[in-house]
N, C-alpha and C positions, 0 to 999 in steps of 0.2 A: 385515602382510594387512591389507586390508581384512574385516569384519565379515559375516556372512552368516547369515541368516535363511529357513530351507525353510519355507513354511507350507503346511501340506498337512493333507488332508479323510478322513476315515477311515468316510462315506455315512451312510446314517440309521440303521444299526442293527447290521444280518444281517452277523457277521466275515468272511462270501463276498464280502461286498460291499467290502470295501476295495481300494481300485484298485492292483495289482497295481507301477505307477510309484509310489506311496507307499511299500510294503514294497520296494520296489528303493533308494530316498533312505535311507532312516532308518539301515543300517548304516554307510553312510558322513559321518554327521556325530558332531562332538566329544558331543554333548550333544541327549536328547531331550527336549520338555518336555512333556505333554498339559493344557491347559487343564483337563480335568475327567477322570478313569479311573474315572467311576459310566457308562459305556456301555458297550452289548453287544459293540461293534465291537474294542476295548479287547484281547480274546480274541484276536484275529490277531497281533496285535503280543506278547504272550504265547508262544502256540505257533513264534513263532520268535528267541524266548528276548532280545527286546532289551528294554535296560533305558530306564526312566525318569522323571520328576520330576514330580509334578502338582500342578496350584495350587488344589485340592482346599482346603487349607488356607484362602486367602486368602478362601474365600467365610464361612469363621466371624469375621474380622478382621473385612471391610468394611463402613462402615456404608449402600455403596448399589451397584447395580451398577456403575454407572459407577465409584466408587472402584474397584472393584476390577480393571476392564478397567485402566484407570491403572495401575493397581499392577501388572498384570501384561506391560503395554509397558513400562515402566520397568525388570521386574528382566530381562527378555528382552535389552534395548539394553544394557543396563551388563553383561550378559555375555558378548553379542556383539561387544564388539568387533575383540579378536582371534580370533574363532571362529567355526566353522560349527555353527549351531545348527539343531536341527527343531521348528516348533507345531504341534501337533497336534490340531487340532477336531473336533468331532461332524458331521457334513455334509458341503457344502460351503463351502469355508472363507470363501465371498463372500457368501452365505447367510447372515441374520442372523446376524451374527458381528462385535459389532462390536466385540469385542476385536482383530480382525486390522483391522476401518477403523482405527482408531484404530493401529493400527501400521505400518498402508503409508503413515499420513499423516508419523509421525513418523521412521521410519527413514531416510530420505534427508538428514533434521536432522543424525543423531546419525552420518554417515559408515555406518551399516550397509546392505548389499544384502539383497533379497527376491527369493524366486521362489515362483508359488506354482505346487502342483499340485492339481487340483480333482477331486472325488469327485460321487458322487450326492446330491442334496441330501437333506430331512427333505420337502421340497414335491414331489420326483419319486415319493419312497413316499406322500405324501398324493394326489396326482392317482391313481396306481394303486386306493390301497384305498377313495376316495370317488367314482372313474370322471369325474374334472372332467378340461375341457378348458381350459386359463387363459386360450388364445387367442380364446375367448368371451367375456371379459371378466371379471376376477377383481382384487382387492385384496389384495395380502400383508403382512404390517407383524406386528412384534414387541411381544407384549403387554406386555413393559415398559417401554414408551415408547410406547404405543396412547392415541392422542386419539380424538375424534370431529372433529375441523376438515378442511373439505375430505374428510370420506370420501363416496363417494358409496354410499348403500346399496342404489340401482337392480342393481349386483355383486355378485357373489358375495364372500365375507370370510373370509379366513385368517389367523387368530394364531397366529405361533408361540410359542415358549418360554414355555409356560403351566404354571412350573415346579414350582407349591403352589398347595393349594388356595386360600391368601391368595393370592395372583396372580389366582386364577380368579375370587376373590371382587372383588376391586380392577374385573377385566376387566369382569364381569359386571354392575357398578353405574355404569360408565360407558358400558356398550351400553345398559341402560336408557333413558340421555339421547336415543336414538331409537329404538330397537325395544322392540316390545310385550314384556311380560314373558311372555308363555306363546309366546315365538315361538322355529322349535324350532332346536336349535343339537349337532350332530354335533361330540363330542370322541370325540380318536383320539390312545392311546396307543401308543406305541411301533407305528409303520406301518413296515408292512412286514417285520416282525422275526416270523419264524417261531414259532410255539407262544406270541408275547406281544403279540402285538396286542392293543386293544381298544378295543369304538368299539361308543359309545352315542351315540343322540341323545334329548335332554332340555328342557324349556323352559328358556329363559332363565334364570330365576330359579331354576333348581337346579342346573345347573352345578360350584356349588364345593360340590355335596354328594355329590359322587362320590368314592371314599374313597380311588381309584390312580390318583388325579391324581398326575404327578411329572416331574422333568424332561426324560423322552420327548413330553410331552403339546402337543396342538396343536388348538385348537378350528375348524370352520367352520357359516358365515350364508348359508344360500342366499339370493338378490338378493332384495330387499325393495326395489319399487316403490315402495310408498305410502311409504315415508318419504323418497322426493325431496321429497314435499312439506314438507318441513324444511332442503330446499337451496333453496340460490343456484340450481344448476342446476334442479331442477322448477321454480321458477316463471319462469326462461328456455325451458324449453323448453312451459309455459301461453302465453308468450304468442307464442310461436312458432306454437303450432298456431290461436289465434284469427288472427295474422294471416294465415295458409295459406292455403291451398286448400279451401274448406269451412268457414273459419272464421268469427268474428262480422263481421255486417257494420257492423255498429259502428263495431269495433275497424280493421277493415281503410281506414275510410275516417278515422284518423283521419292527423295530420300536426303535425311539431312546433309548429306553430303553433297550430292546433286545441287544443290539450294544454297549453296557458301558463296558462289558467285554473285546473284541476284541480292541477298542481304546488302554485300557491299556495293555492287550498283546503286540499290535503290538508297544505302546510305550517304551518296554520292550526289544522289540528285537532290537530296535533299538538299545539301550544302548548297551544290550550284544555286539552286532557290534561292534560299536564304541571301546568297552574294547578288544575284540581282537584281534584289529586293520583291521580285515578283512572289505575292499572297498567294493569288489564283494556283500559280504553280507548284507553291509549297504545301498548301492544303493536299490539292492531289496527291505530289510525293510522299506527303507524312501519310498519306492512304495508302499507297503503292509500301512504305516502310512498314506498315501496320500489318499488310496482310501476309510479309513474311517472317511477324511475329507470331499470327495466328496458327499459319502455314505451319511452322517447325510443331506449336504447340499441338497440333493437332495430329502429328507424325508421334510426338511422343506419347499423346493418349494412346491413339491405337496401339502403341507397343506397350500400355501398361506403367510407363516412365514415369508419367506426370502431366498435367493438365493445365488450361491456361489457368483455371481458377487457382489453381498451386501457384502460378508465377503472381498472380496478380497478389496475394497472401503474402507472399516470400517479401516479395518488392514492396509493402506497404508497411512490413512488419520491421524491414530493414530501414525506410526511410524515418521510421516511429523512434528506433534505436539509436540509429546514426544524429536525429537532432532533439538532443535532452533538453538543450534551450528552448526548445517550442514546444514538445509534447512530456520536458519532464520539468523539474528545477532548476539545473544547472543555468547558469549566468555564463555566455555568452557574447561577449558586445562588439566584435570585429570581424571581417570577413576572413582572418589570418587564423584567426582566434579559433572559428568554427570549422579550417582547415584541419586545422592543427588535432583540432577533438576528434574531428571525422576519422584523421588516421591513425589515431590510437583507439579508437571504438575497432576500427576496421582488424587492427592489429591483434585485438582482443580477440575478437572472431574467430577469426586462420587460425589462432594459438588452442584457440576452445574444440576447435574440430579437429584436433591433433595435429594439422599441421609443422609444430613444433616452432621454436621460435621465428617468428618473420623477419623478412627483410623491409628494411624501409621503404627501398625499390617493390616498386608493383605495378607492372605494366601487363597489357597482353602481347606476345609475342607477335602477331599478328599486324599487329599498330603501325602504319606506315612510320619511315624515319625519321621522319623530321616534328614528325608527334610524339614519336617513342622517345627524342631526345629531351625536348623541352620534359613533356611529365616529368621524366625521371631528375633532370637538372630543381622541376619546381619541388619536388619529393626531399632530395637531399638538403636544398632552401629549407626546407620544415623543420629541420631539424640541427639548426647552424651551419652546415656545411657548401659555406658561400661566400664571397667575393664581400667586401667591408664597404664599396662602392664602387661605380664602375669603370675609375679611373684602370682597375687589375683586371677589367673584362676585356676592355681595348686593348691592354698590354697584353692580353693572354692571346687576341687574337692576331695581332703583328708578329708575336714569339711564332706563333702556328703558321703565320703566313712562309715567315722564312725558312720555316725547316721544310715548306712544303717546294719552297725555291731550291731548298738543297737538296731534297730526294729528285727533283727533276735531274738537274745536273747529275746527279749518280745514276740514273738511267734505270734503278731499279724497280720492277713497275709494282713488286708489292711494298714496296716501301712508301713507292707515291701515291697507293691508293690509300695506305693507312694514312698517311700526311693529309690529304685529301681528305675525308673521314674527319681528324682533329680539325679543321679548317671549317669545316659543316658544321661541326658541332660546339665547337668558338662560338661561331655568328649565330647558332641557334641561343646561345647564351647571351648573348649580346643583344636579340631579338626581345631574350625575357624583359632584360634587365629595360628598355626601351619602353614596354609594354605593347611589341610589335605581337601580333601572332602569326609567328616565321611560314606555316604551311598555308595558309591565307595569303602572307604577303607573297609567297614564291607563285602561285596559283593564280594572284593578280598578275604581275611580271610576267609571268607565261601568257596569258588572256592578253595582254598588250605587245609584247610580241607578236606573236600569233595572228590580230588586226593589223599591225605595219605589214608584215608579208604577205599578208591577202592584199595588200593594199596595192603592193610590188606586183602580186598577181595580175591583180586586175587594171592596172595601168600599162603590163607587159600585153595582154592580150589585147586591150583597147589600141593597141599600136598595132599589133597581129604582129607582135613577135615573143619567139621561143625564152622561155625561163631558164633555158641552160647554154641559149648563146646571150644571153646576158653579162657584160662586163662587173667587176666588182666595182668599179666607179658608177656605171650605171644605175647598179641597183643601191648603193648608198647613196646614189643622188636621189630616187624615189621614196627610201629611208628616211629624210630629212623632212621632204615632203609629209609624207603619214606623219611625223614627228609634230608638224606645226599647225596640225587635225583637233580642232578640240575635242578631247574623247581618247583618240590615241596614243 
């Protein structure tokens, strides 16, 4: 005989709302288990003289709720191998019941059949108490697993299973990452339970101060449209408005080509903020860069090419595919192994897309020259095309410098330009071996030069002198002064 578990709901709390189908099914099973006996609807089972065993003791033994629910499932499947059991839970079995989800997932593998008998959920009672129409837009989630990820604050929010003041406090702190501290929150205990229902609307910061919060408590936050300004959806909506009828004339005129310069400028402003260590500026500049991404995605959507969601889906899939050591079974222990595997996967992707046998060297054409040189050297090195030690790199730098001297002596401009390029390429390679980022190093040197030269300019103005009339010796003396100033 195959085992079987009947999964039944008791409704939101009123004993009169326990479904007749549940009460009719329970007497015929071998054993009844309750997730918790601490529920008003259990009175309906007592009236019929039913006997049961509850999992309330597991709450004291388990380290967290996930462990608790898995222990419940293990017990049920272990005993149901040759029996017919009933597992009875508050509310609707498929609404905010993690243990039921786990049970339904595990039962087929354990050779146990299941049957679900529905009931009125706590949400139905909450809708009535709060006069809510969920079809107008509503997010419902479990307070035990709640995060702000993906939340649309423009919709109303219901959090169930706010079991106690500790969970209410944790939930409050999470919500304060998006909602104002004073935002009105309606706390409902025992929704639909005659004589025991309690409802209070309090500021968000005070929800954990209500002394009557227990396992029958849920909370509701009304829509907060202003909160969308902290979401990607909010930025998308702004861009749609700017590009739409009655929007901004400048934004409506832009194309992918016209926006290219702004994308580059914003990327460099991000780099500048990183170099200065100004986190406030970095936050602002990352927002500006994100705007460019959303802008291009909006243009593509209007043309029917792709959407921002397509971009997100593609990069998520790519990151999972290129990290088999995180999202799969591959074992990669060093950063070098990760980069080598990344290149292998990238090459396989290009080949599968019909690009032929891809080259090991793959860099964007528009990349700045120093960055491009570093990237191609790194890619070549990953397949073994590299010096055995830094001695060979130094020798190559010296060799290229000698060739440049010869080219200068020969006065052939094209040859000189080629040799300058060779010297720069060799210096980038040396920087790679030394662990120095060449682009950042040169940017720092340029910034240092500018600071010292601007010092000369200021000193000249202070003395009432024209920069163009200063001798080289005078400027050099001021330069030496600037070098002695800390930070210059």
